[in-house]
MIDOSE-1310 file (N, C-alpha, C; in nm, 2 decimals, decimal comma, always signed):
residues 278
maki	+1,01/-1,66/-1,80/+0,92/-1,54/-1,78/+0,88/-1,53/-1,64; +0,84/-1,41/-1,60/+0,82/-1,37/-1,46/+0,69/-1,30/-1,44; +0,66/-1,28/-1,31/+0,53/-1,22/-1,27/+0,56/-1,09/-1,19; +0,45/-1,01/-1,17/+0,46/-0,90/-1,08/+0,40/-0,95/-0,94
gvfd	+0,48/-0,94/-0,84/+0,43/-0,97/-0,71/+0,37/-0,86/-0,63; +0,27/-0,87/-0,56/+0,21/-0,77/-0,48/+0,20/-0,82/-0,34; +0,25/-0,75/-0,24/+0,26/-0,80/-0,10/+0,19/-0,70/-0,01; +0,11/-0,75/+0,08/+0,06/-0,67/+0,19/+0,05/-0,75/+0,32
sgyg	+0,07/-0,69/+0,43/+0,05/-0,76/+0,56/-0,09/-0,81/+0,59; -0,18/-0,74/+0,52/-0,32/-0,78/+0,55/-0,40/-0,78/+0,42; -0,51/-0,70/+0,41/-0,60/-0,71/+0,30/-0,61/-0,58/+0,22; -0,56/-0,47/+0,28/-0,57/-0,34/+0,21/-0,50/-0,33/+0,08
glti	-0,39/-0,41/+0,06/-0,32/-0,41/-0,06/-0,40/-0,45/-0,18; -0,51/-0,52/-0,15/-0,60/-0,56/-0,26/-0,66/-0,44/-0,33; -0,67/-0,32/-0,26/-0,72/-0,20/-0,33/-0,61/-0,15/-0,43; -0,48/-0,17/-0,40/-0,37/-0,13/-0,49/-0,37/-0,23/-0,60
lekv	-0,38/-0,36/-0,57/-0,38/-0,46/-0,68/-0,49/-0,43/-0,78; -0,61/-0,40/-0,73/-0,72/-0,37/-0,82/-0,69/-0,26/-0,92; -0,64/-0,15/-0,87/-0,60/-0,04/-0,96/-0,49/-0,07/-1,05; -0,39/-0,14/-1,01/-0,28/-0,18/-1,09/-0,32/-0,27/-1,20
rhal	-0,41/-0,37/-1,17/-0,45/-0,46/-1,27/-0,55/-0,39/-1,38; -0,62/-0,29/-1,33/-0,71/-0,21/-1,42/-0,62/-0,14/-1,52; -0,51/-0,08/-1,47/-0,42/+0,00/-1,56/-0,33/-0,09/-1,64; -0,29/-0,21/-1,59/-0,20/-0,29/-1,66/-0,25/-0,44/-1,66
pqyd	-0,36/-0,46/-1,73/-0,43/-0,59/-1,73/-0,35/-0,70/-1,79; -0,26/-0,67/-1,87/-0,19/-0,77/-1,96/-0,09/-0,86/-1,88; -0,05/-0,81/-1,76/+0,06/-0,89/-1,69/+0,00/-0,99/-1,60; +0,09/-1,09/-1,56/+0,05/-1,19/-1,47/+0,09/-1,15/-1,32
yvyl	+0,00/-1,17/-1,23/+0,02/-1,12/-1,09/+0,01/-1,23/-0,99; +0,09/-1,22/-0,88/+0,07/-1,31/-0,77/+0,06/-1,22/-0,64; -0,05/-1,23/-0,57/-0,07/-1,15/-0,45/-0,04/-1,23/-0,33; +0,03/-1,18/-0,24/+0,06/-1,25/-0,11/+0,02/-1,17/+0,01
gdna	-0,08/-1,22/+0,09/-0,12/-1,15/+0,21/-0,07/-1,23/+0,33; +0,00/-1,16/+0,42/+0,06/-1,22/+0,54/-0,05/-1,21/+0,65; -0,17/-1,26/+0,61/-0,29/-1,24/+0,69/-0,28/-1,30/+0,83; -0,20/-1,41/+0,84/-0,19/-1,48/+0,98/-0,12/-1,40/+1,08
rtpy	-0,03/-1,30/+1,03/+0,05/-1,23/+1,12/+0,01/-1,08/+1,12; -0,09/-1,04/+1,06/-0,14/-0,90/+1,06/-0,20/-0,87/+1,20; -0,20/-0,75/+1,24/-0,14/-0,63/+1,18/+0,01/-0,61/+1,21; +0,08/-0,55/+1,12/+0,21/-0,52/+1,14/+0,24/-0,39/+1,22
gtrs	+0,14/-0,30/+1,22/+0,16/-0,17/+1,27/+0,19/-0,16/+1,42; +0,16/-0,26/+1,49/+0,18/-0,26/+1,64/+0,32/-0,33/+1,67; +0,39/-0,38/+1,57/+0,51/-0,45/+1,60/+0,64/-0,37/+1,59; +0,74/-0,42/+1,64/+0,87/-0,35/+1,64/+0,92/-0,34/+1,49
fevi	+1,02/-0,24/+1,48/+1,08/-0,23/+1,35/+1,14/-0,36/+1,30; +1,21/-0,43/+1,40/+1,29/-0,55/+1,36/+1,19/-0,66/+1,31; +1,08/-0,67/+1,38/+0,98/-0,77/+1,34/+0,91/-0,74/+1,21; +0,88/-0,61/+1,19/+0,82/-0,57/+1,06/+0,92/-0,60/+0,95
yqyt	+1,04/-0,56/+0,97/+1,14/-0,59/+0,86/+1,15/-0,74/+0,83; +1,16/-0,82/+0,94/+1,18/-0,96/+0,92/+1,06/-1,02/+0,84; +0,94/-0,99/+0,89/+0,82/-1,05/+0,82/+0,81/-1,00/+0,68; +0,84/-0,87/+0,65/+0,83/-0,82/+0,52/+0,93/-0,89/+0,42
wecv	+1,05/-0,90/+0,47/+1,15/-0,97/+0,39/+1,13/-1,12/+0,36; +1,07/-1,18/+0,46/+1,03/-1,32/+0,44/+0,93/-1,33/+0,33; +0,83/-1,24/+0,33/+0,73/-1,25/+0,22/+0,78/-1,21/+0,08; +0,86/-1,10/+0,08/+0,91/-1,05/-0,04/+1,01/-1,16/-0,10
rhll	+1,09/-1,21/-0,02/+1,18/-1,32/-0,06/+1,10/-1,44/-0,12; +0,99/-1,47/-0,06/+0,91/-1,59/-0,11/+0,86/-1,55/-0,25; +0,81/-1,43/-0,27/+0,76/-1,39/-0,41/+0,87/-1,39/-0,51; +0,99/-1,34/-0,47/+1,10/-1,34/-0,57/+1,16/-1,47/-0,60
qaed	+1,17/-1,56/-0,50/+1,24/-1,69/-0,52/+1,15/-1,80/-0,55; +1,03/-1,81/-0,48/+0,94/-1,93/-0,49/+0,83/-1,90/-0,60; +0,80/-1,78/-0,62/+0,69/-1,74/-0,71/+0,74/-1,68/-0,84; +0,86/-1,67/-0,86/+0,92/-1,61/-0,99/+0,88/-1,48/-1,02
aalv	+0,87/-1,39/-0,92/+0,84/-1,25/-0,94/+0,96/-1,17/-0,97; +0,96/-1,10/-1,08/+1,07/-1,01/-1,12/+1,06/-0,87/-1,05; +0,94/-0,84/-1,01/+0,92/-0,71/-0,95/+0,82/-0,74/-0,84; +0,84/-0,68/-0,72/+0,74/-0,69/-0,61/+0,71/-0,55/-0,56
lvac	+0,58/-0,53/-0,56/+0,52/-0,41/-0,51/+0,48/-0,43/-0,36; +0,54/-0,36/-0,27/+0,51/-0,37/-0,13/+0,39/-0,28/-0,11; +0,27/-0,33/-0,12/+0,14/-0,25/-0,11/+0,09/-0,23/+0,03; +0,18/-0,20/+0,12/+0,15/-0,18/+0,25/+0,23/-0,06/+0,31
ntas	+0,17/+0,03/+0,36/+0,24/+0,16/+0,41/+0,33/+0,13/+0,52; +0,29/+0,05/+0,62/+0,37/+0,01/+0,73/+0,50/-0,06/+0,68; +0,48/-0,16/+0,60/+0,60/-0,23/+0,55/+0,69/-0,14/+0,46; +0,63/-0,05/+0,38/+0,70/+0,04/+0,30/+0,78/+0,14/+0,39
aral	+0,72/+0,18/+0,49/+0,79/+0,28/+0,58/+0,90/+0,21/+0,67; +0,88/+0,09/+0,71/+0,97/+0,03/+0,81/+1,08/-0,06/+0,75; +1,05/-0,12/+0,63/+1,13/-0,23/+0,58/+1,19/-0,21/+0,44; +1,12/-0,13/+0,36/+1,15/-0,12/+0,22/+1,30/-0,09/+0,19
rsiq	+1,34/+0,02/+0,26/+1,48/+0,07/+0,23/+1,59/-0,03/+0,26; +1,57/-0,10/+0,38/+1,67/-0,21/+0,41/+1,67/-0,32/+0,30; +1,55/-0,35/+0,26/+1,54/-0,46/+0,16/+1,61/-0,41/+0,03; +1,58/-0,30/-0,01/+1,64/-0,25/-0,14/+1,79/-0,23/-0,13
qrdl	+1,84/-0,19/-0,02/+1,98/-0,15/-0,01/+2,07/-0,27/+0,03; +2,01/-0,37/+0,09/+2,09/-0,48/+0,15/+2,05/-0,61/+0,10; +1,93/-0,65/+0,11/+1,89/-0,79/+0,09/+1,88/-0,83/-0,06; +1,84/-0,73/-0,14/+1,83/-0,77/-0,29/+1,97/-0,80/-0,34
kgiw	+2,08/-0,74/-0,28/+2,21/-0,77/-0,33/+2,24/-0,92/-0,32; +2,20/-0,99/-0,21/+2,22/-1,13/-0,19/+2,16/-1,21/-0,30; +2,03/-1,17/-0,34/+1,97/-1,25/-0,45/+2,04/-1,22/-0,58; +2,08/-1,10/-0,61/+2,16/-1,07/-0,73/+2,28/-1,15/-0,74
qqdg	+2,35/-1,17/-0,62/+2,47/-1,24/-0,63/+2,45/-1,39/-0,65; +2,33/-1,44/-0,61/+2,30/-1,58/-0,63/+2,27/-1,62/-0,78; +2,19/-1,53/-0,84/+2,15/-1,56/-0,98/+2,22/-1,48/-1,08; +2,31/-1,40/-1,04/+2,39/-1,32/-1,14/+2,32/-1,21/-1,21
sdvr	+2,20/-1,17/-1,16/+2,11/-1,07/-1,22/+2,09/-0,96/-1,13; +2,08/-0,84/-1,18/+2,04/-0,72/-1,10/+1,91/-0,66/-1,15; +1,83/-0,74/-1,21/+1,71/-0,69/-1,27/+1,59/-0,68/-1,17; +1,59/-0,77/-1,07/+1,47/-0,77/-0,98/+1,46/-0,64/-0,91
rvlg	+1,34/-0,60/-0,88/+1,31/-0,48/-0,81/+1,20/-0,50/-0,71; +1,21/-0,42/-0,60/+1,11/-0,41/-0,50/+1,08/-0,27/-0,48; +0,95/-0,23/-0,49/+0,90/-0,10/-0,49/+0,80/-0,08/-0,38; +0,78/+0,04/-0,34/+0,67/+0,07/-0,23/+0,56/+0,16/-0,28
virp	+0,48/+0,20/-0,18/+0,36/+0,28/-0,22/+0,37/+0,42/-0,17; +0,47/+0,46/-0,09/+0,48/+0,59/-0,03/+0,54/+0,69/-0,13; +0,65/+0,66/-0,19/+0,71/+0,75/-0,28/+0,62/+0,79/-0,40; +0,56/+0,69/-0,47/+0,47/+0,73/-0,58/+0,36/+0,82/-0,54
tver	+0,32/+0,81/-0,41/+0,21/+0,90/-0,36/+0,26/+1,04/-0,33; +0,37/+1,05/-0,27/+0,42/+1,19/-0,23/+0,48/+1,26/-0,36; +0,52/+1,19/-0,46/+0,57/+1,25/-0,58/+0,46/+1,33/-0,65; +0,34/+1,30/-0,63/+0,23/+1,37/-0,70/+0,16/+1,49/-0,61
vady	+0,20/+1,50/-0,49/+0,14/+1,60/-0,40/+0,15/+1,74/-0,46; +0,26/+1,78/-0,51/+0,29/+1,91/-0,56/+0,19/+1,95/-0,67; +0,13/+1,84/-0,74/+0,03/+1,87/-0,85/-0,10/+1,91/-0,79; -0,12/+1,89/-0,66/-0,26/+1,91/-0,60/-0,26/+2,03/-0,50
trtk	-0,16/+2,04/-0,42/-0,16/+2,14/-0,31/-0,13/+2,28/-0,36; -0,21/+2,38/-0,31/-0,19/+2,52/-0,35/-0,13/+2,59/-0,23; -0,18/+2,55/-0,11/-0,14/+2,62/+0,02/+0,00/+2,56/+0,07; +0,03/+2,44/+0,02/+0,15/+2,38/+0,06/+0,14/+2,33/+0,21
hvgv	+0,01/+2,31/+0,25/-0,01/+2,25/+0,38/-0,08/+2,12/+0,35; -0,02/+2,01/+0,39/-0,06/+1,87/+0,35/-0,09/+1,79/+0,48; -0,19/+1,71/+0,47/-0,23/+1,62/+0,58/-0,21/+1,48/+0,54; -0,17/+1,39/+0,64/-0,16/+1,25/+0,62/-0,25/+1,18/+0,72
latp	-0,35/+1,10/+0,67/-0,42/+1,02/+0,76/-0,37/+0,87/+0,74; -0,32/+0,81/+0,85/-0,26/+0,68/+0,84/-0,28/+0,60/+0,97; -0,22/+0,49/+0,97/-0,22/+0,40/+1,09/-0,12/+0,45/+1,19; -0,13/+0,42/+1,32/-0,03/+0,47/+1,42/+0,11/+0,43/+1,38
gtvt	+0,13/+0,30/+1,32/+0,26/+0,26/+1,29/+0,33/+0,35/+1,18; +0,25/+0,39/+1,08/+0,30/+0,47/+0,97/+0,33/+0,61/+1,02; +0,24/+0,66/+1,10/+0,26/+0,80/+1,17/+0,38/+0,80/+1,25; +0,41/+0,70/+1,33/+0,53/+0,69/+1,41/+0,65/+0,69/+1,33
sesy	+0,65/+0,62/+1,22/+0,77/+0,61/+1,13/+0,81/+0,74/+1,07; +0,71/+0,84/+1,06/+0,74/+0,97/+0,99/+0,79/+0,96/+0,85; +0,76/+0,85/+0,79/+0,81/+0,83/+0,65/+0,75/+0,93/+0,55; +0,62/+0,96/+0,57/+0,56/+1,05/+0,48/+0,62/+1,19/+0,50
ilel	+0,64/+1,23/+0,63/+0,71/+1,36/+0,65/+0,85/+1,37/+0,58; +0,92/+1,26/+0,60/+1,06/+1,26/+0,54/+1,06/+1,26/+0,39; +0,96/+1,19/+0,33/+0,96/+1,18/+0,18/+0,90/+1,31/+0,12; +0,80/+1,37/+0,19/+0,75/+1,49/+0,14/+0,84/+1,61/+0,16
ekqd	+0,93/+1,60/+0,26/+1,03/+1,71/+0,27/+1,13/+1,70/+0,16; +1,16/+1,57/+0,12/+1,25/+1,55/+0,01/+1,20/+1,61/-0,12; +1,07/+1,60/-0,14/+1,00/+1,66/-0,26/+1,00/+1,81/-0,26; +0,97/+1,86/-0,14/+0,96/+2,01/-0,12/+0,97/+2,05/+0,02
ptlv	+1,09/+2,10/+0,06/+1,12/+2,13/+0,20/+1,02/+2,24/+0,26; +0,95/+2,31/+0,17/+0,86/+2,42/+0,22/+0,73/+2,36/+0,25; +0,70/+2,24/+0,23/+0,57/+2,18/+0,27/+0,55/+2,18/+0,42; +0,43/+2,21/+0,46/+0,39/+2,19/+0,60/+0,31/+2,06/+0,61
vtqq	+0,36/+1,96/+0,69/+0,29/+1,83/+0,69/+0,24/+1,80/+0,83; +0,11/+1,77/+0,84/+0,05/+1,73/+0,96/+0,00/+1,59/+0,95; +0,03/+1,50/+1,05/-0,02/+1,36/+1,05/-0,13/+1,34/+1,15; -0,21/+1,24/+1,12/-0,32/+1,21/+1,21/-0,33/+1,05/+1,21
acpm	-0,31/+0,99/+1,32/-0,33/+0,85/+1,33/-0,49/+0,82/+1,34; -0,53/+0,71/+1,27/-0,67/+0,68/+1,27/-0,68/+0,53/+1,31; -0,66/+0,50/+1,43/-0,65/+0,36/+1,48/-0,78/+0,28/+1,46; -0,90/+0,35/+1,45/-1,02/+0,27/+1,44/-1,06/+0,24/+1,30
wvpl	-1,01/+0,30/+1,20/-1,05/+0,28/+1,07/-1,03/+0,14/+1,01; -0,91/+0,08/+1,03/-0,88/-0,05/+0,98/-0,97/-0,16/+1,05; -0,99/-0,16/+1,18/-1,08/-0,26/+1,24/-1,22/-0,24/+1,19; -1,27/-0,12/+1,16/-1,40/-0,10/+1,11/-1,42/-0,17/+0,97
ieng	-1,32/-0,14/+0,89/-1,32/-0,20/+0,75/-1,31/-0,35/+0,76; -1,21/-0,40/+0,83/-1,20/-0,55/+0,83/-1,31/-0,63/+0,89; -1,39/-0,56/+0,98/-1,50/-0,62/+1,03/-1,64/-0,59/+0,96; -1,62/-0,53/+0,84/-1,73/-0,50/+0,76/-1,83/-0,39/+0,81
ehtg	-1,78/-0,31/+0,90/-1,86/-0,20/+0,97/-1,84/-0,07/+0,91; -1,76/-0,06/+0,80/-1,73/+0,07/+0,75/-1,84/+0,14/+0,67; -1,94/+0,06/+0,63/-2,05/+0,12/+0,56/-2,17/+0,17/+0,65; -2,16/+0,13/+0,77/-2,27/+0,17/+0,87/-2,25/+0,31/+0,93
egad	-2,35/+0,35/+1,00/-2,36/+0,48/+1,07/-2,25/+0,49/+1,18; -2,21/+0,38/+1,24/-2,12/+0,38/+1,34/-1,98/+0,43/+1,29; -1,95/+0,41/+1,17/-1,82/+0,45/+1,11/-1,82/+0,60/+1,09; -1,93/+0,66/+1,08/-1,94/+0,81/+1,05/-1,87/+0,88/+1,17
yfvr	-1,90/+0,84/+1,29/-1,84/+0,91/+1,40/-1,69/+0,91/+1,40; -1,63/+0,80/+1,37/-1,48/+0,79/+1,37/-1,42/+0,86/+1,25; -1,49/+0,86/+1,13/-1,44/+0,93/+1,02/-1,44/+1,08/+1,05; -1,55/+1,14/+1,11/-1,55/+1,28/+1,14/-1,45/+1,31/+1,25
kyvd	-1,43/+1,22/+1,35/-1,35/+1,25/+1,46/-1,20/+1,28/+1,41; -1,15/+1,19/+1,32/-1,01/+1,21/+1,28/-0,99/+1,31/+1,18; -1,09/+1,33/+1,09/-1,08/+1,44/+0,99/-1,09/+1,58/+1,07; -1,18/+1,59/+1,16/-1,19/+1,72/+1,23/-1,06/+1,74/+1,31
aila	-1,00/+1,64/+1,36/-0,88/+1,66/+1,45/-0,77/+1,71/+1,36; -0,75/+1,66/+1,24/-0,63/+1,70/+1,17/-0,65/+1,84/+1,11; -0,78/+1,87/+1,08/-0,80/+2,01/+1,02/-0,80/+2,11/+1,13; -0,83/+2,07/+1,25/-0,82/+2,17/+1,37/-0,68/+2,20/+1,39
rdpl	-0,59/+2,11/+1,37/-0,45/+2,13/+1,40/-0,39/+2,22/+1,29; -0,44/+2,21/+1,17/-0,39/+2,29/+1,06/-0,51/+2,33/+0,97; -0,58/+2,43/+0,99/-0,69/+2,47/+0,90/-0,65/+2,50/+0,76; -0,52/+2,52/+0,73/-0,47/+2,56/+0,60/-0,45/+2,43/+0,51
idtl	-0,47/+2,31/+0,56/-0,45/+2,19/+0,48/-0,55/+2,20/+0,36; -0,50/+2,17/+0,24/-0,59/+2,16/+0,13/-0,58/+2,03/+0,05; -0,49/+1,95/+0,10/-0,47/+1,81/+0,04/-0,44/+1,71/+0,15; -0,53/+1,61/+0,15/-0,52/+1,50/+0,25/-0,48/+1,37/+0,18
ilgc	-0,38/+1,31/+0,23/-0,33/+1,18/+0,18/-0,39/+1,06/+0,26; -0,45/+0,97/+0,19/-0,49/+0,85/+0,26/-0,37/+0,75/+0,27; -0,31/+0,75/+0,38/-0,18/+0,68/+0,39/-0,19/+0,54/+0,44; -0,30/+0,48/+0,40/-0,33/+0,34/+0,43/-0,41/+0,28/+0,32
thyp	-0,38/+0,16/+0,28/-0,44/+0,10/+0,16/-0,59/+0,05/+0,19; -0,62/+0,05/+0,32/-0,76/+0,02/+0,36/-0,85/+0,14/+0,33; -0,80/+0,26/+0,35/-0,88/+0,38/+0,36/-0,97/+0,41/+0,24; -0,93/+0,37/+0,12/-1,02/+0,40/+0,01/-1,16/+0,35/+0,02
llrn	-1,18/+0,25/+0,11/-1,32/+0,20/+0,13/-1,40/+0,30/+0,22; -1,33/+0,39/+0,28/-1,40/+0,50/+0,35/-1,41/+0,63/+0,27; -1,36/+0,63/+0,15/-1,35/+0,75/+0,08/-1,48/+0,83/+0,07; -1,59/+0,77/+0,04/-1,71/+0,85/+0,03/-1,75/+0,92/+0,16
kier	-1,73/+0,85/+0,27/-1,76/+0,91/+0,40/-1,67/+1,02/+0,43; -1,54/+1,00/+0,40/-1,44/+1,11/+0,43/-1,47/+1,23/+0,35; -1,50/+1,21/+0,22/-1,53/+1,33/+0,13/-1,65/+1,41/+0,18; -1,75/+1,34/+0,24/-1,87/+1,41/+0,28/-1,85/+1,50/+0,40
vlpa	-1,74/+1,48/+0,47/-1,72/+1,57/+0,59/-1,60/+1,67/+0,56; -1,54/+1,67/+0,44/-1,44/+1,76/+0,41/-1,49/+1,89/+0,37; -1,43/+2,00/+0,42/-1,47/+2,13/+0,38/-1,44/+2,15/+0,23; -1,51/+2,25/+0,17/-1,48/+2,28/+0,03/-1,34/+2,32/+0,01
gvql	-1,28/+2,27/-0,10/-1,14/+2,30/-0,13/-1,04/+2,21/-0,08; -1,08/+2,11/+0,00/-0,98/+2,01/+0,05/-0,99/+1,89/-0,04; -0,88/+1,85/-0,10/-0,88/+1,73/-0,19/-0,82/+1,61/-0,11; -0,87/+1,50/-0,16/-0,83/+1,37/-0,10/-0,76/+1,28/-0,20
laqg	-0,64/+1,24/-0,16/-0,55/+1,16/-0,25/-0,55/+1,01/-0,20; -0,61/+0,92/-0,28/-0,59/+0,78/-0,25/-0,48/+0,72/-0,33; -0,42/+0,62/-0,28/-0,29/+0,57/-0,34/-0,31/+0,49/-0,47; -0,42/+0,42/-0,48/-0,43/+0,32/-0,59/-0,40/+0,37/-0,73
dlva	-0,47/+0,48/-0,77/-0,44/+0,53/-0,90/-0,31/+0,59/-0,92; -0,25/+0,65/-0,81/-0,12/+0,71/-0,82/-0,01/+0,60/-0,84; -0,02/+0,49/-0,75/+0,07/+0,39/-0,76/+0,06/+0,32/-0,90; -0,06/+0,30/-0,95/-0,08/+0,23/-1,08/-0,01/+0,32/-1,19
aslt	-0,03/+0,45/-1,18/+0,03/+0,54/-1,29/+0,19/+0,53/-1,28; +0,23/+0,53/-1,15/+0,38/+0,53/-1,13/+0,44/+0,40/-1,18; +0,37/+0,29/-1,16/+0,42/+0,16/-1,20/+0,42/+0,15/-1,36; +0,31/+0,20/-1,42/+0,31/+0,21/-1,56/+0,43/+0,28/-1,62
dylq	+0,46/+0,40/-1,57/+0,57/+0,48/-1,61/+0,70/+0,40/-1,58; +0,71/+0,33/-1,47/+0,83/+0,26/-1,43/+0,86/+0,15/-1,53; +0,76/+0,08/-1,57/+0,78/-0,03/-1,67/+0,82/+0,02/-1,81; +0,76/+0,14/-1,84/+0,80/+0,19/-1,97/+0,94/+0,24/-1,98
rhte	+1,00/+0,28/-1,86/+1,14/+0,32/-1,85/+1,23/+0,21/-1,83; +1,19/+0,09/-1,78/+1,27/-0,02/-1,75/+1,24/-0,13/-1,84; +1,27/-0,12/-1,97/+1,23/-0,22/-2,07/+1,29/-0,36/-2,05; +1,41/-0,36/-1,98/+1,48/-0,49/-1,95/+1,40/-0,57/-1,85
lesm	+1,33/-0,50/-1,76/+1,25/-0,57/-1,67/+1,11/-0,60/-1,73; +1,05/-0,51/-1,80/+0,92/-0,53/-1,86/+0,93/-0,65/-1,96; +1,04/-0,67/-2,03/+1,04/-0,77/-2,12/+1,04/-0,91/-2,06; +1,07/-0,92/-1,93/+1,08/-1,04/-1,86/+0,94/-1,09/-1,82
ldkq	+0,84/-1,00/-1,81/+0,71/-1,03/-1,75/+0,62/-1,11/-1,84; +0,55/-1,21/-1,78/+0,45/-1,29/-1,85/+0,33/-1,20/-1,88; +0,27/-1,22/-1,99/+0,16/-1,14/-2,03/+0,04/-1,23/-2,07; -0,02/-1,30/-1,97/-0,13/-1,38/-1,99/-0,25/-1,32/-1,91
gtcr	-0,23/-1,22/-1,84/-0,34/-1,15/-1,77/-0,40/-1,23/-1,65; -0,31/-1,32/-1,59/-0,36/-1,40/-1,48/-0,33/-1,34/-1,34; -0,40/-1,39/-1,24/-0,37/-1,34/-1,10/-0,39/-1,46/-1,01; -0,30/-1,49/-0,92/-0,31/-1,59/-0,82/-0,30/-1,52/-0,68
fltt	-0,37/-1,58/-0,58/-0,37/-1,53/-0,45/-0,32/-1,63/-0,35; -0,22/-1,58/-0,27/-0,16/-1,66/-0,16/-0,19/-1,59/-0,03; -0,20/-1,68/+0,08/-0,22/-1,62/+0,21/-0,15/-1,71/+0,31; -0,11/-1,65/+0,42/-0,06/-1,72/+0,53/-0,17/-1,77/+0,63
eqpd	-0,29/-1,72/+0,60/-0,41/-1,76/+0,68/-0,48/-1,88/+0,61; -0,59/-1,92/+0,66/-0,67/-2,02/+0,59/-0,74/-1,96/+0,47; -0,74/-2,03/+0,36/-0,81/-1,98/+0,24/-0,95/-1,93/+0,26; -1,03/-2,00/+0,34/-1,17/-1,96/+0,35/-1,18/-1,82/+0,42
kfrq	-1,09/-1,80/+0,53/-1,09/-1,68/+0,59/-1,04/-1,56/+0,49; -0,94/-1,59/+0,41/-0,89/-1,50/+0,32/-1,01/-1,46/+0,22; -1,08/-1,56/+0,17/-1,19/-1,53/+0,08/-1,29/-1,44/+0,13; -1,33/-1,46/+0,26/-1,43/-1,39/+0,32/-1,39/-1,24/+0,34
saai	-1,27/-1,22/+0,39/-1,22/-1,09/+0,41/-1,19/-1,01/+0,28; -1,13/-1,08/+0,18/-1,10/-1,02/+0,05/-1,23/-0,97/-0,02; -1,34/-1,04/+0,01/-1,46/-1,00/-0,06/-1,50/-0,86/-0,02; -1,46/-0,81/+0,10/-1,49/-0,67/+0,14/-1,42/-0,57/+0,05
flgd	-1,30/-0,61/+0,01/-1,22/-0,52/-0,07/-1,24/-0,53/-0,22; -1,27/-0,65/-0,26/-1,28/-0,66/-0,41/-1,42/-0,69/-0,46; -1,51/-0,71/-0,36/-1,65/-0,74/-0,40/-1,67/-0,88/-0,47; -1,58/-0,97/-0,45/-1,58/-1,10/-0,51/-1,57/-1,21/-0,41
shlt	-1,68/-1,28/-0,38/-1,68/-1,38/-0,27/-1,64/-1,52/-0,33; -1,60/-1,52/-0,45/-1,57/-1,66/-0,51/-1,42/-1,68/-0,55; -1,33/-1,58/-0,52/-1,19/-1,60/-0,55/-1,13/-1,70/-0,47; -1,03/-1,77/-0,52/-0,97/-1,88/-0,45/-0,82/-1,84/-0,41
akhi	-0,78/-1,89/-0,30/-0,65/-1,86/-0,25/-0,58/-1,98/-0,20; -0,45/-1,98/-0,21/-0,37/-2,10/-0,16/-0,30/-2,06/-0,03; -0,30/-2,15/+0,07/-0,23/-2,13/+0,19/-0,08/-2,16/+0,17; +0,00/-2,07/+0,22/+0,15/-2,10/+0,22/+0,20/-2,08/+0,36
ai	+0,31/-2,15/+0,39/+0,38/-2,13/+0,52/+0,51/-2,05/+0,49; +0,53/-1,94/+0,56/+0,65/-1,86/+0,54/+0,75/-1,90/+0,65
């Protein structure tokens, strides 16, 4: 039997894990945070791909994951396609199976945009690395070539969150700064995508500065719904999964540091994690 693996370069993927476990509590999960090498967003394409594949491969081979969710926008944008098209074939050849899957968080998000936008003007709030990749633009154009997509890098949001400063008044300035900037560039935007898994922790502040009629899409619920549908359609994969409702946490950082930072995202200061070397 096998598990669902969830990978992130840092801690934001915990917001995805929380929503997925809420929607699908029966499965066994293993979460891997490459916290010692975060952030990925400032690194080259080659390094992001290398780090991502090393972690995904560990989940597939050492942790018996039949499915890995890359719960990181930067890794999804820069490494996922190469892993799906090239690296998984090597594993299939080794064990004679083609059942293992690696999924990302960008496509499940953009697939739902048409359900929300009326003006067909969409904004993406993301890290500089995700913005530079233009992955959201490419995926949204595949869904609907008539969409007008505007991106805004928000470089201060992740540091504010990871340092526990996102609830204070100091964060209000940077929230308004980036929201005002993207809406000034396209006042017709009626749907804003939170293109980073950290950003749901700022959701209340963001919604307070949005004009009436502008909707905010966070990834967690969308990814959870997409994964639920995916498992219903892929019964050969679903039948392989353990169903004890467990969850283990792995980190390339020290466990105490992981526990302290993870508490910001999950509100649980008592979870335990195991250090691994990649």
